[in-house]
N, C-alpha and C positions, 0 to 999 in steps of 0.2 A: 558469628557462627550460627546463631539462631536463624537468621535470614537465609543463609546458605543451606541449612538443613531443610527449611521449608521448601526451597527450590527443588532440592533433590527428591523430597517426598512427592511433590506435585508432579515432577517429571515421571515418576513411576506410576502415579495414579492417573495421569491425564490420558493414557491410552484407552481407558475405559469409558471416556466421556467425550462429548463434543463432536467436532467435525474432523475425523481422522480416517483417511482411506487406507486400504490395505497396502498399496504400493509405498505410501509414505512410511507406514509402520514398519514394513519390511526393510526399508533403507535404514531406519533407526537400528534394527537388529544387526544389519551388515556393519554399521559403524561400530557396534559393540562386539563384533566377532561372534554373534550368536546365529550362525548360519543355519542351524537345524530348525530355526523358527521361521525362516523365510517363506517356504512353500505354503505352510498352513496359513500364514498371515495373508498371503496374496489371494488365497482361494476362499477364505472364510470371513473376510472383513468387508463390510459395506460402509460407504459407497464404493463401487468397483471402478477402478481407474481405466479399465479396458485391457484387452488381451495384449495389444502391442506394448502397453506400459508394463504389464506383468513380465513379458519377455525381456524388456530392457532391465528391469530390476533383477531378474534371474541372472542376466549377464553380469551386472555389477557384483552380485554375490560370487559368481565364479571367478571374476577378475580378482576379487579380494582374497580368494583362495588359491590364486595363481594357476587356475585351470584355464589357460588362455584358448586352447583349441575348442573346448566346450563353450566358452564365452563367445567366441567368434560365431559359432553355430546359432546361439541365441540372438546375437546381433542381427544376423541375416533373417531369422524368423521374425524379429520385431519389425524390420523394414518391410518385409513381405506383408505384414499385417497392417501396414500403414504408418509406422513411425517415420517421421522425417529423417533422412540420413544425417542431417546436420545435428540431430540430438546426439549422435555418436561422436561428434567432434567437440560440441560446446562443453561437455563435462557431466558429472564431476571428473575433472582431469586427473585428480590424484589416483583414480582407478583406470580411466579410459586411456591414459598414456600407455598402459600395458598393451592395450588392444592396438593402438596406433602404430606400434613397431612390429606387430605380428605380420609376417610375410603375406599371409593369405589376405589380411585386411588391406595391406598396402596395394595389393593387386586389385582387390575388389573396389577400392576407393577410386580407381581410375575410371570406373563407369559412371561416376558422379561429378558434376561440375560444381564443386563446393566454392561458393563465392567468398571473397575476402571478408565481407561483413555478414555475420549469421545471426546477430541479435540486434533488435531495434529495427528502425530508429524509434526512439522515445523522446517526446518533446517535454520540456519543463523550463522552469525559471523564466516564464514569458512575461515581460512587461510591455509598456507602450513603446519602448525603444530598444529592447534587447530580447534575445531568446537563446535557448540551448538545445542542442540535439545530441542525444546519447546513442552510442553504438557499441556492439561487441564484435571483435574480430575473430576470424578463423585461427589466426596466429598473430605474432608480433608483426605489425605492418603499419604503413602509413596510408591514409585515405583522405582525399579532398572532398569536403562537403560544400556544395555551392548553394547560395541563396540568391534567388532571382526575383525581381520585382517588375511589374508591368511598365513602370516608368524607365526601364533600362538599367535599374540597379542590379549589380552583380558583385557578390563577394564570395571568395573561396577561403575556407579555413581548413588547414591541414590538421588531421587528428592522428595521434599515435595510439594504437591499441596495445597498451603496455601490459606485459605479464604481471607486473607488480600490482596492477589494478584489475587483475583477472581478465585481461585482454579487452578492457573497456576504454573508451575515450569519449570526451565531450567537446563538441564544437560550440564556441560562444560567439554570437553575432551581436554587435552593437551599432548604434547610430541609425536605428530603423525608425519608421514612421508609425505612430499609433493607429490602431484600428485598421490595419492594412494587411491584406492577404499576400503572402509570399509563397513561391514554389521553391522546393529544395531538391537537390539531387546528390545522392551519396556515391561518390567515385564513378567508376564506369559500370556500376551494377544497374539493375532495373529498379532499385529502391528510389522512389520519388514520392513526394507528398506535398501537401500545402499546410500552412499554418498562419493563423491570423493573430497579429499582436493585440495586446490588450488596449482598451480605450484609455485616453489620458485621464489624469485625475480630474474628476468632475462628474456631473450627472451623466448616466449611461443606461443602456438596456442590454442585458446579457443573461445567460443561463450558466449555472454551475451544478453539476451532478456530484453525489457523494454516496459513500457507503463503506462498510467493512464486511468481515465475515465472508472471505472469498476462498472457501475450500475448493478442492479440485474434484469436480464431477463433470466429466467430458460433455455430457449432453446439455449441461447448463452453461458451458463456456459461451454460448450464444448471447449471454448477458452483455458482453462487451459490444457486440454489434447493436443490441437494443439501445444501450447508452449512446453510442455513436450516432444513431439515427436522430437524436434530439439536438445534435450540434452544439454541445455545451462549450463555453469558453474555457472550462477547466473541469477536471475530474479529481475529486479528493478521495484518496484511499486512506481510511481512518483506522487501520489496524486489523490484525488477523488477515493480512493481505495474502499471505501464504501461511500454511500451518506447518511449523517446523518442530517446536516443542523439544528441541535437543540442542541447547546452546553450546555445550561443550564438544560437539562433534561437527566440524565444518562439512563433512560429507552430506549430511541431511540438509543443512542450510543451502548449499549450492544446488543440490538436487531439486529442492522445492522451487527455488527461484528460476532455474533453467526450464523446468517443466512448464511453468506458467508463461514465461517469456517467449517460448517457441510456439505457443498456440497462435494460429492465424488470426483468430478473432481478437485476441489481446493486441497483436501487432498492428491490426487495422486501427484499433482505438488509439493506441499510444503514438502512432505515426501522424495523427492529425489533431489530437487533443492534448493539451498540456496536462501533465500528471503531477500531483502534489501528494506526498505520502507522509504518514507518521506510523509508528508501530504500536502494537499492544502486546499482550502477554504471549500469544502463540507464535508471533514472529520475532519477539525479542528473547523470551526465555521459556517459561512453562506456564501452565494454566494457573491463573490468579497469583502469579509469582510476586514476591516482595524481596527484591534483591538487595535492598539496603542502600545507605547513602554514599558509599565509597565509589570512587571512579574506577578503581581496578580490582574491586572485590565484589562478587566472585570474579575470579581471574579471567573468565570468558567474556566479560563485558566489552573490552576494547575490540576483540576479534569479531564479535557479533555486530558491533557498530561499524567496523570497517567493511564487512561484507554487505551490510545494509546500504552504506554509501556507494559501494560499487554497483548496486543494482537499481538505484534511483537517481534522479537529477533535481534534487530539491534546492531551494534558495539558500539554505543553511542547515547546520547541524549543531545546535547549541552554540557554545563559545569555545575558544581555543583552550582555555583553562578548565572548562566544564563541558565536555562533549556530551552530546545527546541528540535528540531529534525534536527541536523546537525552533520555530522561525515564524516570520510573518510576511505577508505580501498584500498588495492591493490590486483590484480590478476596478477601474473607474474610481468612484469614491466609496467603494466597499472594502473594508479592511478585514482580512482573514488572519487570525492569530492562532497558530497551530501549536498544540501542547504535547509534551512528552510526559506521559503518565506512568512510565515504568522505570527508567534508568535510575532515578534517585528515590524511588518509593521506599518509605521507611516507617514502620509501625511505631517504633520507639520515639522517633522524632515527630510523629503525627503529621507527616507531610507526604504528599504524592509527588510534588514538583521539585523539592529540594530548594535550598535558599537562593541559589543563583538564578534559577529559572523563575522562581516566584517574584523576585525583585524585578527581573526583566519584564514579566507579565504586567505587574502593577504599573510600572513606568510606561510600558507601551500602551496600556489602556488610557492612562492619564494624558498622554501626548497625542493620541489618535485624533485625526481630523475626519475620519470616515463618517459618512452619513449613517451607514450601518457598520457596527463593529461585531464581528462574529467570533465568539470564543469556541474553538474547535478542540474537543477532548476525545481521547480514545474510549472513554467510559462515561456513562451518563451522570449528570449532576442531580437529577430528580431524586428526592428522597423516596425510599421504598421500592425502587425500581427492580431490585433483586433481593427479595425478602430474605432476611437472615444473613446476607453476605456483606463483608466489608471491602469487597473488591471495587465497586463503584465509588463515587464520592461520599457515600454514606460511611465508608471506612475512615474518612478524613473530614469530619464535619466542621472542625475548627478552621481548617484551611479554606474549605468551601465558603464558610461564613466571612472569612477575612476578605476573600475575593469579592463576594456579593456586597459586603459593607463598603469596600473601597469604591465600587461603582456608585452606590447611593451617596456616600459621604462626599464624594468628589463631583457629584451631579453629572456623571458620565452618561450621556444619552445614546440611544440607538443600539444597545447591546442585545443580542440574542445568542442562544447556545445551540451548538451542533455536536452530536456525539454518535458513537457506534457501540459495539460489544454485544448488545442484546439482538438475537437473531430474528428480527422482524423490523417493521418501520412504524414509528410512533410520532405523534405530535402531542406535547404536554406543555403545561404552564405551571410556574412556580410563583405563588403569591408572595409578595414581600411587604413587610409592615410599614416601611418608611420609604418605599420607592415603587417604581413601576413593576408590573408583572414581567418575569423573565420567561420567555418561550424557549422550549427545547425541542429541536427536530432531531430525531434519532433514526438511524438505519444501519443494519448490520446483517443482512442476509443476501449478499450479492449473488453468491453461487453455492451457499451452504446447503448440505443435505439436512443438517440438524436445525431444529426450529425451537424458539422460545414462545410460549403463549403470551398473549397480551395481558399485562398486569394492570388492573384497574386502580391506579393510584389516584388520589385527589388531583384534579387538574388535567386528567386525560382528556384530550380533545378527540383523537381517533388513534386507532392502531390496526395493523394488518400483519398477519403471519401465514396466510394461506399458501403462498409460494414465494420464490425468490423475488426481491424487489430492491429498489434503490430510491434515494431521495433526490428530488430535483427542485432547485430554487431558481425562480425567474425574477430577476431584479429590474425594477424600473425606478431609477432615482431621478428621472426627468419629470416625473409627475409632481403636481403641486403638493401632494402628500406622498413622498416616496414610499414605495412598497416592495415587498417580496412575496411572490406567490409560491407557496410550498405545496408540492404534490408528491404523492406516493405512486410510483410507477412500477408495474410488474415486469418480469423478465419477458413477457409476451407483448409488451408495449401498451398495456391497458392502464389508464389512470383510474385509481380506485378511491383516492381521497384528495381534497384540495382545501387550502386555507390561505387567505390573503392577510398578511401582517402589515399594517400601516405604521409608518415611522412615528406618527403622532401618538401611538400607544406606548412608545418607548422613551418617555421623558417625564 
């Protein structure tokens, strides 16, 4: 009950802080039936999501009040201001279905050629021999996704966009060649793209981008094109990927996911770059939330997890008996271990991970054969990173020490840390008494309006908070001394910091 009360308190408090645009906040009020607050929230809250988005939200408010004629007028205004017509189809369907049966809308819709597939494609779960392609349909439908190779390879997978999965479907291709570029085609639409499979296990050269803190600011959505310009082998989304902060209302959850997914810049990135995601407080629950150790308490946990799974294409989601958002994957001989820092977070139990995930983590570290082993967390490990707060790993020092001691006691080489949450990009190091120094690369201001100043903790190598940025890791494990070059890249494509981490330092 204490943890649930903490979540409810933070839900109320969170609107006053952080990265929350007026359109998102207005949808929160619609979900709670507080329609009188919608107009002021749209006009008085920064960052501003745009006039077209405001009309869309006003339309949702009118639909929730069953004023369908007025809602239809707002829908037309939104499209005239530049809203893609497909936004009126994709959802949130719990309200938009009222619009879809309105005679005037049915007639107006005839002016638009709405394709079968209106969401995606999004790439994920890409290995040396397999890959997945995620799509969202206009309605329940079947679509063939063809994968083509230069050597004459062709395979078609039929995908059903099932209403039970919010009209999403995933095509899984296997038996592919490593480090090979394939072309794919989605049905009879114009959706085409290319994807390169991962190199086989062993020495390789490749890039991986990462970050968190992806609030919705239209003029900064260009970030996705900037990341794409670096041609990374993968993009890691490390939490606060969308800002929902309302776990008990699915309306806000769906709204935040659809709004991001329909951005053309985001679609360009996800159509050619494999995406791997974990969540943090703002896309799982509420600011700094501690939901407790139970699977089904608070009762919104399973539904939040289901909606998250519908909107990503990760390699895994915890275990069958202990659901969540943790998994691992390799690219070449680099092992990425992705952590869920929210689902089982428990103050009384002094754990961020929960017993099942922690056992999995320690076993995975012990058995890893990666030249580099990257421990990826939604919040930073570095002590003092958020002074006075127990939300980072400072709130769970015993568990942090258990992980670090496991690395040193078992002589596990090649480990470094990657994290998000703080709205800037930093590189830090954590000195250890009986082992090698642990380096932590942090970045969480992909598109956020809100900024955190650089905190000068012991071990700070560099930090950057002037504008939106992301972390880029360029691996070369073919070198005599394998290395990863860590750079801070701005939204405008400028490199502002660089550091080369040699494998010889991690043993």
